[in-house]
The first five atom37 places (N, CA, C, CB, O) and aatype in JSON, in Angstrom:
{
  "aatype": [12, 7, 7, 5, 2, 13, 2, 19, 16, 10, 13, 15, 18, 2, 10, 14, 1, 10, 16, 1, 2, 10, 12, 16, 13, 0, 12, 13, 7, 9, 13, 9, 0, 7, 0, 10, 2, 13, 10, 9, 10, 14, 11, 11, 14, 11, 7, 19, 15, 1, 10, 11, 18, 13, 15, 13, 13, 13, 5, 17, 10, 10, 10, 14, 9, 16, 10, 9, 9, 13, 7, 15, 9, 14, 0, 10, 3, 0, 5, 10, 1, 10, 13, 13, 7, 11, 18, 10, 7, 13, 17, 14, 16, 6, 11, 19, 1, 11, 1, 11],
  "atom_mask": [
    [1, 1, 1, 1, 1],
    [1, 1, 1, 0, 1],
    [1, 1, 1, 0, 1],
    [1, 1, 1, 1, 1],
    [1, 1, 1, 1, 1],
    [1, 1, 1, 1, 1],
    [1, 1, 1, 1, 1],
    [1, 1, 1, 1, 1],
    [1, 1, 1, 1, 1],
    [1, 1, 1, 1, 1],
    [1, 1, 1, 1, 1],
    [1, 1, 1, 1, 1],
    [1, 1, 1, 1, 1],
    [1, 1, 1, 1, 1],
    [1, 1, 1, 1, 1],
    [1, 1, 1, 1, 1],
    [1, 1, 1, 1, 1],
    [1, 1, 1, 1, 1],
    [1, 1, 1, 1, 1],
    [1, 1, 1, 1, 1],
    [1, 1, 1, 1, 1],
    [1, 1, 1, 1, 1],
    [1, 1, 1, 1, 1],
    [1, 1, 1, 1, 1],
    [1, 1, 1, 1, 1],
    [1, 1, 1, 1, 1],
    [1, 1, 1, 1, 1],
    [1, 1, 1, 1, 1],
    [1, 1, 1, 0, 1],
    [1, 1, 1, 1, 1],
    [1, 1, 1, 1, 1],
    [1, 1, 1, 1, 1],
    [1, 1, 1, 1, 1],
    [1, 1, 1, 0, 1],
    [1, 1, 1, 1, 1],
    [1, 1, 1, 1, 1],
    [1, 1, 1, 1, 1],
    [1, 1, 1, 1, 1],
    [1, 1, 1, 1, 1],
    [1, 1, 1, 1, 1],
    [1, 1, 1, 1, 1],
    [1, 1, 1, 1, 1],
    [1, 1, 1, 1, 1],
    [1, 1, 1, 1, 1],
    [1, 1, 1, 1, 1],
    [1, 1, 1, 1, 1],
    [1, 1, 1, 0, 1],
    [1, 1, 1, 1, 1],
    [1, 1, 1, 1, 1],
    [1, 1, 1, 1, 1],
    [1, 1, 1, 1, 1],
    [1, 1, 1, 1, 1],
    [1, 1, 1, 1, 1],
    [1, 1, 1, 1, 1],
    [1, 1, 1, 1, 1],
    [1, 1, 1, 1, 1],
    [1, 1, 1, 1, 1],
    [1, 1, 1, 1, 1],
    [1, 1, 1, 1, 1],
    [1, 1, 1, 1, 1],
    [1, 1, 1, 1, 1],
    [1, 1, 1, 1, 1],
    [1, 1, 1, 1, 1],
    [1, 1, 1, 1, 1],
    [1, 1, 1, 1, 1],
    [1, 1, 1, 1, 1],
    [1, 1, 1, 1, 1],
    [1, 1, 1, 1, 1],
    [1, 1, 1, 1, 1],
    [1, 1, 1, 1, 1],
    [1, 1, 1, 0, 1],
    [1, 1, 1, 1, 1],
    [1, 1, 1, 1, 1],
    [1, 1, 1, 1, 1],
    [1, 1, 1, 1, 1],
    [1, 1, 1, 1, 1],
    [1, 1, 1, 1, 1],
    [1, 1, 1, 1, 1],
    [1, 1, 1, 1, 1],
    [1, 1, 1, 1, 1],
    [1, 1, 1, 1, 1],
    [1, 1, 1, 1, 1],
    [1, 1, 1, 1, 1],
    [1, 1, 1, 1, 1],
    [1, 1, 1, 0, 1],
    [1, 1, 1, 1, 1],
    [1, 1, 1, 1, 1],
    [1, 1, 1, 1, 1],
    [1, 1, 1, 0, 1],
    [1, 1, 1, 1, 1],
    [1, 1, 1, 1, 1],
    [1, 1, 1, 1, 1],
    [1, 1, 1, 1, 1],
    [1, 1, 1, 1, 1],
    [1, 1, 1, 1, 1],
    [1, 1, 1, 1, 1],
    [1, 1, 1, 1, 1],
    [1, 1, 1, 1, 1],
    [1, 1, 1, 1, 1],
    [1, 1, 1, 1, 1]
  ],
  "atom_positions": [
    [[-0.72, -22.32, 11.11], [-0.41, -23.72, 10.92], [0.63, -23.89, 9.81], [-1.68, -24.51, 10.6], [1.52, -24.73, 9.93]],
    [[0.52, -23.12, 8.75], [1.45, -23.26, 7.65], [2.59, -22.27, 7.66], [0.0, 0.0, 0.0], [3.38, -22.22, 6.72]],
    [[2.69, -21.48, 8.71], [3.75, -20.5, 8.8], [3.31, -19.17, 8.21], [0.0, 0.0, 0.0], [2.19, -19.03, 7.7]],
    [[4.2, -18.18, 8.28], [3.88, -16.85, 7.8], [3.63, -16.82, 6.3], [4.99, -15.89, 8.15], [2.77, -16.07, 5.84]],
    [[4.36, -17.61, 5.53], [4.17, -17.61, 4.08], [2.78, -18.13, 3.71], [5.24, -18.45, 3.4], [2.16, -17.63, 2.77]],
    [[2.31, -19.12, 4.42], [0.99, -19.67, 4.14], [-0.11, -18.73, 4.62], [0.84, -21.04, 4.81], [-1.16, -18.64, 3.97]],
    [[0.1, -18.05, 5.73], [-0.94, -17.2, 6.31], [-1.33, -16.03, 5.43], [-0.49, -16.7, 7.64], [-2.42, -15.48, 5.59]],
    [[-0.48, -15.62, 4.52], [-0.79, -14.47, 3.67], [-1.32, -14.89, 2.3], [0.46, -13.61, 3.49], [-1.55, -14.03, 1.45]],
    [[-1.53, -16.18, 2.08], [-2.03, -16.64, 0.78], [-3.55, -16.57, 0.73], [-1.55, -18.07, 0.49], [-4.22, -16.55, 1.76]],
    [[-4.05, -16.52, -0.48], [-5.49, -16.52, -0.69], [-6.11, -17.85, -0.26], [-5.81, -16.25, -2.16], [-7.25, -17.89, 0.21]],
    [[-5.36, -18.93, -0.42], [-5.86, -20.25, -0.02], [-6.11, -20.31, 1.48], [-4.86, -21.34, -0.43], [-7.11, -20.88, 1.91]],
    [[-5.22, -19.73, 2.29], [-5.41, -19.75, 3.75], [-6.63, -18.93, 4.14], [-4.17, -19.21, 4.46], [-7.28, -19.23, 5.14]],
    [[-6.95, -17.89, 3.37], [-8.13, -17.09, 3.66], [-9.41, -17.85, 3.33], [-8.08, -15.77, 2.86], [-10.4, -17.78, 4.06]],
    [[-9.39, -18.59, 2.22], [-10.58, -19.3, 1.76], [-10.74, -20.7, 2.34], [-10.55, -19.39, 0.27], [-11.8, -21.3, 2.19]],
    [[-9.72, -21.23, 3.0], [-9.77, -22.6, 3.51], [-10.92, -22.85, 4.49], [-8.46, -22.93, 4.19], [-11.6, -23.87, 4.36]],
    [[-11.18, -21.97, 5.47], [-12.32, -22.23, 6.36], [-13.66, -22.25, 5.62], [-12.37, -21.18, 7.46], [-14.54, -23.05, 5.94]],
    [[-13.82, -21.38, 4.65], [-15.08, -21.35, 3.89], [-15.23, -22.6, 3.03], [-15.14, -20.09, 2.99], [-16.32, -23.16, 2.9]],
    [[-14.12, -23.04, 2.45], [-14.15, -24.25, 1.62], [-14.5, -25.48, 2.45], [-12.8, -24.45, 0.93], [-15.34, -26.28, 2.05]],
    [[-13.87, -25.62, 3.59], [-14.16, -26.78, 4.44], [-15.58, -26.73, 4.99], [-13.16, -26.86, 5.59], [-16.23, -27.77, 5.13]],
    [[-16.08, -25.52, 5.3], [-17.47, -25.39, 5.75], [-18.43, -25.87, 4.67], [-17.78, -23.94, 6.15], [-19.39, -26.58, 4.96]],
    [[-18.18, -25.47, 3.44], [-19.05, -25.88, 2.34], [-18.98, -27.38, 2.1], [-18.68, -25.13, 1.06], [-20.0, -28.02, 1.82]],
    [[-17.78, -27.95, 2.2], [-17.64, -29.4, 2.02], [-18.38, -30.17, 3.13], [-16.16, -29.8, 2.02], [-19.04, -31.18, 2.86]],
    [[-18.27, -29.7, 4.35], [-18.95, -30.38, 5.46], [-20.46, -30.23, 5.36], [-18.46, -29.83, 6.8], [-21.19, -31.16, 5.7]],
    [[-20.94, -29.09, 4.89], [-22.37, -28.91, 4.69], [-22.88, -29.85, 3.6], [-22.68, -27.45, 4.32], [-23.93, -30.47, 3.76]],
    [[-22.14, -29.95, 2.52], [-22.5, -30.85, 1.44], [-22.52, -32.3, 1.92], [-21.53, -30.7, 0.26], [-23.42, -33.06, 1.56]],
    [[-21.54, -32.68, 2.73], [-21.49, -34.04, 3.27], [-22.66, -34.3, 4.2], [-20.16, -34.29, 4.0], [-23.21, -35.4, 4.23]],
    [[-23.05, -33.28, 4.98], [-24.19, -33.45, 5.9], [-25.49, -33.63, 5.12], [-24.3, -32.24, 6.84], [-26.35, -34.42, 5.52]],
    [[-25.65, -32.91, 4.02], [-26.82, -33.12, 3.19], [-26.83, -34.54, 2.62], [-26.87, -32.09, 2.04], [-27.89, -35.16, 2.51]],
    [[-25.66, -35.06, 2.27], [-25.57, -36.44, 1.79], [-26.01, -37.44, 2.83], [0.0, 0.0, 0.0], [-26.68, -38.42, 2.51]],
    [[-25.64, -37.19, 4.08], [-26.06, -38.09, 5.17], [-27.58, -38.03, 5.34], [-25.35, -37.72, 6.49], [-28.23, -39.07, 5.52]],
    [[-28.15, -36.83, 5.3], [-29.6, -36.7, 5.46], [-30.35, -37.34, 4.29], [-30.0, -35.23, 5.58], [-31.39, -37.96, 4.5]],
    [[-29.84, -37.19, 3.09], [-30.48, -37.81, 1.93], [-30.41, -39.33, 2.04], [-29.79, -37.33, 0.62], [-31.39, -40.02, 1.73]],
    [[-29.26, -39.86, 2.48], [-29.14, -41.31, 2.65], [-30.11, -41.82, 3.71], [-27.7, -41.69, 3.03], [-30.7, -42.89, 3.56]],
    [[-30.27, -41.05, 4.79], [-31.23, -41.45, 5.83], [-32.66, -41.43, 5.32], [0.0, 0.0, 0.0], [-33.43, -42.34, 5.62]],
    [[-33.01, -40.4, 4.55], [-34.37, -40.32, 4.0], [-34.62, -41.46, 3.03], [-34.59, -38.97, 3.3], [-35.69, -42.07, 3.05]],
    [[-33.66, -41.77, 2.19], [-33.81, -42.88, 1.25], [-33.93, -44.21, 1.99], [-32.63, -42.94, 0.28], [-34.67, -45.1, 1.57]],
    [[-33.22, -44.33, 3.09], [-33.3, -45.55, 3.89], [-34.72, -45.75, 4.4], [-32.32, -45.49, 5.07], [-35.24, -46.87, 4.36]],
    [[-35.36, -44.68, 4.89], [-36.73, -44.82, 5.39], [-37.73, -45.05, 4.27], [-37.12, -43.59, 6.18], [-38.78, -45.66, 4.49]],
    [[-37.43, -44.57, 3.08], [-38.33, -44.79, 1.95], [-38.33, -46.25, 1.48], [-37.95, -43.87, 0.8], [-39.36, -46.75, 1.03]],
    [[-37.19, -46.91, 1.59], [-37.12, -48.28, 1.08], [-37.38, -49.33, 2.17], [-35.76, -48.52, 0.46], [-37.37, -50.53, 1.89]],
    [[-37.6, -48.89, 3.41], [-37.94, -49.86, 4.46], [-39.27, -50.53, 4.14], [-37.99, -49.17, 5.86], [-40.21, -49.87, 3.71]],
    [[-39.35, -51.83, 4.35], [-40.64, -52.5, 4.14], [-41.63, -52.08, 5.24], [-40.47, -54.05, 4.12], [-41.24, -51.5, 6.25]],
    [[-42.89, -52.39, 5.01], [-43.91, -52.08, 6.01], [-43.63, -52.84, 7.29], [-45.32, -52.4, 5.48], [-43.05, -53.93, 7.28]],
    [[-44.04, -52.25, 8.39], [-43.77, -52.81, 9.71], [-44.55, -54.11, 9.91], [-44.13, -51.79, 10.81], [-45.77, -54.14, 9.77]],
    [[-43.83, -55.19, 10.23], [-44.54, -56.44, 10.55], [-45.35, -56.28, 11.84], [-43.55, -57.62, 10.69], [-45.1, -55.38, 12.63]],
    [[-46.3, -57.15, 12.03], [-47.2, -57.04, 13.19], [-46.47, -57.24, 14.52], [-48.32, -58.07, 13.07], [-46.87, -56.64, 15.52]],
    [[-45.44, -58.04, 14.55], [-44.75, -58.32, 15.8], [-43.73, -57.26, 16.21], [0.0, 0.0, 0.0], [-43.13, -57.37, 17.28]],
    [[-43.52, -56.24, 15.39], [-42.5, -55.23, 15.67], [-43.17, -53.97, 16.2], [-41.66, -54.92, 14.4], [-44.13, -53.48, 15.62]],
    [[-42.65, -53.44, 17.31], [-43.25, -52.26, 17.92], [-42.81, -50.98, 17.2], [-42.88, -52.18, 19.4], [-41.86, -50.98, 16.41]],
    [[-43.5, -49.91, 17.5], [-43.14, -48.6, 16.93], [-41.81, -48.11, 17.49], [-44.25, -47.55, 17.21], [-41.1, -47.34, 16.84]],
    [[-41.49, -48.56, 18.67], [-40.22, -48.18, 19.28], [-39.04, -48.66, 18.45], [-40.13, -48.74, 20.69], [-38.01, -47.99, 18.38]],
    [[-39.18, -49.82, 17.83], [-38.12, -50.35, 16.97], [-37.91, -49.44, 15.76], [-38.48, -51.78, 16.5], [-36.77, -49.16, 15.39]],
    [[-39.0, -48.96, 15.16], [-38.86, -48.05, 14.02], [-38.31, -46.7, 14.47], [-40.21, -47.85, 13.32], [-37.58, -46.06, 13.72]],
    [[-38.65, -46.26, 15.69], [-38.07, -45.03, 16.21], [-36.57, -45.19, 16.42], [-38.75, -44.62, 17.52], [-35.82, -44.23, 16.26]],
    [[-36.13, -46.38, 16.79], [-34.7, -46.6, 16.98], [-33.94, -46.47, 15.65], [-34.45, -48.0, 17.59], [-32.79, -46.03, 15.65]],
    [[-34.58, -46.83, 14.53], [-33.94, -46.63, 13.23], [-33.69, -45.14, 12.99], [-34.81, -47.21, 12.09], [-32.62, -44.75, 12.54]],
    [[-34.69, -44.32, 13.28], [-34.57, -42.87, 13.12], [-33.51, -42.31, 14.05], [-35.92, -42.18, 13.38], [-32.71, -41.46, 13.65]],
    [[-33.49, -42.79, 15.29], [-32.52, -42.32, 16.27], [-31.09, -42.67, 15.86], [-32.83, -42.93, 17.65], [-30.16, -41.9, 16.11]],
    [[-30.9, -43.83, 15.22], [-29.58, -44.23, 14.75], [-29.07, -43.25, 13.68], [-29.61, -45.66, 14.18], [-27.89, -42.9, 13.67]],
    [[-29.95, -42.82, 12.8], [-29.54, -41.86, 11.77], [-29.22, -40.5, 12.37], [-30.63, -41.72, 10.71], [-28.34, -39.8, 11.88]],
    [[-29.93, -40.12, 13.44], [-29.62, -38.85, 14.1], [-28.25, -38.9, 14.78], [-30.7, -38.51, 15.12], [-27.55, -37.89, 14.83]],
    [[-27.89, -40.05, 15.29], [-26.62, -40.2, 15.99], [-25.44, -40.43, 15.05], [-26.7, -41.33, 16.97], [-24.29, -40.41, 15.5]],
    [[-25.69, -40.65, 13.78], [-24.62, -40.97, 12.84], [-23.52, -39.91, 12.79], [-25.21, -41.15, 11.45], [-22.35, -40.27, 12.87]],
    [[-23.83, -38.62, 12.67], [-22.73, -37.64, 12.64], [-21.88, -37.65, 13.91], [-23.28, -36.25, 12.43], [-20.66, -37.5, 13.85]],
    [[-22.53, -37.84, 15.05], [-21.78, -37.86, 16.31], [-20.87, -39.08, 16.38], [-22.75, -37.85, 17.52], [-19.71, -38.97, 16.76]],
    [[-21.39, -40.24, 16.01], [-20.57, -41.45, 16.06], [-19.44, -41.41, 15.03], [-21.44, -42.69, 15.83], [-18.36, -41.93, 15.29]],
    [[-19.68, -40.79, 13.88], [-18.59, -40.66, 12.9], [-17.46, -39.82, 13.45], [-19.11, -40.04, 11.6], [-16.29, -40.14, 13.25]],
    [[-17.8, -38.75, 14.15], [-16.76, -37.89, 14.74], [-16.01, -38.64, 15.83], [-17.38, -36.6, 15.31], [-14.78, -38.6, 15.88]],
    [[-16.74, -39.32, 16.7], [-16.1, -40.01, 17.83], [-15.21, -41.15, 17.34], [-17.16, -40.56, 18.8], [-14.03, -41.21, 17.69]],
    [[-15.77, -42.05, 16.53], [-14.98, -43.2, 16.1], [-13.93, -42.82, 15.06], [-15.89, -44.27, 15.53], [-12.93, -43.52, 14.91]],
    [[-14.14, -41.73, 14.34], [-13.13, -41.26, 13.4], [-11.93, -40.62, 14.1], [0.0, 0.0, 0.0], [-10.83, -40.59, 13.55]],
    [[-12.15, -40.1, 15.3], [-11.06, -39.43, 16.01], [-10.26, -40.38, 16.9], [-11.61, -38.31, 16.85], [-9.2, -40.0, 17.39]],
    [[-10.74, -41.58, 17.12], [-10.02, -42.52, 18.0], [-8.63, -42.85, 17.47], [-10.82, -43.82, 18.15], [-7.69, -42.84, 18.26]],
    [[-8.42, -43.13, 16.16], [-7.06, -43.38, 15.69], [-6.14, -42.17, 15.84], [-7.09, -43.81, 14.25], [-4.95, -42.32, 16.12]],
    [[-6.69, -40.97, 15.67], [-5.87, -39.77, 15.84], [-5.47, -39.59, 17.3], [-6.62, -38.53, 15.34], [-4.33, -39.25, 17.59]],
    [[-6.41, -39.83, 18.21], [-6.08, -39.74, 19.64], [-5.05, -40.79, 20.03], [-7.34, -39.92, 20.48], [-4.14, -40.5, 20.81]],
    [[-5.18, -41.99, 19.49], [-4.21, -43.03, 19.77], [-2.82, -42.62, 19.29], [-4.64, -44.34, 19.1], [-1.83, -42.81, 20.0]],
    [[-2.74, -42.08, 18.09], [-1.45, -41.66, 17.55], [-0.85, -40.53, 18.38], [-1.59, -41.23, 16.08], [0.35, -40.53, 18.65]],
    [[-1.67, -39.56, 18.77], [-1.16, -38.43, 19.56], [-0.7, -38.89, 20.95], [-2.24, -37.35, 19.69], [0.32, -38.42, 21.45]],
    [[-1.45, -39.8, 21.56], [-1.06, -40.29, 22.89], [0.21, -41.13, 22.81], [-2.19, -41.1, 23.51], [1.06, -41.04, 23.71]],
    [[0.36, -41.93, 21.77], [1.6, -42.7, 21.62], [2.8, -41.77, 21.44], [1.5, -43.66, 20.42], [3.87, -42.0, 22.0]],
    [[2.6, -40.71, 20.66], [3.68, -39.74, 20.46], [4.01, -39.02, 21.77], [3.28, -38.72, 19.39], [5.18, -38.81, 22.09]],
    [[2.98, -38.66, 22.52], [3.16, -37.95, 23.79], [3.92, -38.8, 24.8], [1.82, -37.54, 24.36], [4.82, -38.3, 25.49]],
    [[3.57, -40.07, 24.9], [4.21, -40.94, 25.88], [5.47, -41.63, 25.36], [3.23, -41.98, 26.33], [6.09, -42.39, 26.09]],
    [[5.85, -41.36, 24.11], [7.07, -41.93, 23.56], [6.98, -43.4, 23.22], [0.0, 0.0, 0.0], [8.01, -44.07, 23.14]],
    [[5.81, -43.92, 23.03], [5.63, -45.34, 22.69], [5.44, -45.45, 21.18], [4.41, -45.96, 23.45], [4.32, -45.65, 20.69]],
    [[6.52, -45.32, 20.45], [6.46, -45.33, 19.0], [6.15, -46.73, 18.48], [7.79, -44.83, 18.41], [6.56, -47.74, 19.07]],
    [[5.42, -46.78, 17.39], [5.07, -48.07, 16.8], [6.27, -48.72, 16.13], [3.95, -47.9, 15.8], [6.43, -49.94, 16.18]],
    [[7.1, -47.93, 15.51], [8.27, -48.47, 14.83], [7.92, -49.04, 13.48], [0.0, 0.0, 0.0], [6.75, -49.21, 13.13]],
    [[8.95, -49.34, 12.73], [8.76, -49.89, 11.39], [9.89, -50.85, 11.12], [8.7, -48.77, 10.31], [11.05, -50.45, 11.1]],
    [[9.57, -52.12, 10.92], [10.57, -53.14, 10.66], [10.32, -53.75, 9.3], [10.56, -54.22, 11.77], [9.46, -54.63, 9.16]],
    [[11.05, -53.31, 8.28], [10.85, -53.9, 6.95], [11.43, -55.31, 6.91], [11.5, -53.01, 5.84], [12.43, -55.6, 7.57]],
    [[10.81, -56.15, 6.15], [11.33, -57.51, 6.01], [12.49, -57.51, 5.03], [10.22, -58.49, 5.53], [12.54, -56.72, 4.08]],
    [[13.42, -58.41, 5.28], [14.59, -58.5, 4.43], [14.21, -59.16, 3.11], [15.73, -59.28, 5.13], [13.55, -60.2, 3.09]],
    [[14.63, -58.55, 2.04], [14.33, -59.09, 0.7], [15.55, -59.81, 0.18], [13.89, -57.97, -0.29], [16.62, -59.22, 0.04]],
    [[15.39, -61.08, -0.1], [16.5, -61.89, -0.61], [16.07, -62.49, -1.91], [16.92, -63.0, 0.39], [15.01, -63.11, -1.99]],
    [[16.89, -62.31, -2.96], [16.56, -62.86, -4.26], [17.34, -64.15, -4.45], [16.88, -61.84, -5.38], [18.56, -64.19, -4.27]],
    [[16.62, -65.2, -4.82], [17.27, -66.5, -5.04], [17.88, -66.53, -6.43], [16.27, -67.66, -4.87], [17.31, -66.03, -7.39]],
    [[19.05, -67.12, -6.5], [19.71, -67.3, -7.8], [19.44, -68.69, -8.31], [21.23, -67.05, -7.71], [19.32, -69.64, -7.55]],
    [[19.35, -68.78, -9.62], [19.11, -70.1, -10.23], [20.4, -70.79, -10.54], [18.29, -69.98, -11.5], [20.4, -71.91, -11.05]]
  ]
}
């Protein structure tokens, strides 16, 4: 990805290990946030079924998957626009300074 000069550096060798450790740390953060969420939930009211509380747990299980899917949508959009030649373009506004 970085060319021959990058491929022989120590950073290129350690990059997969570094990113693996960062992603593992982030995953522990998600699990801790989910556990804390269940700890601070109030007691179940009488009118709410157990299925509703199971849906809370299921939402936390799906969080990593939804983060990947919805996080990749802008990248897919950008790649498809580039592929089909539909550039967004950039039109700066004209700046005019008024004189007194």
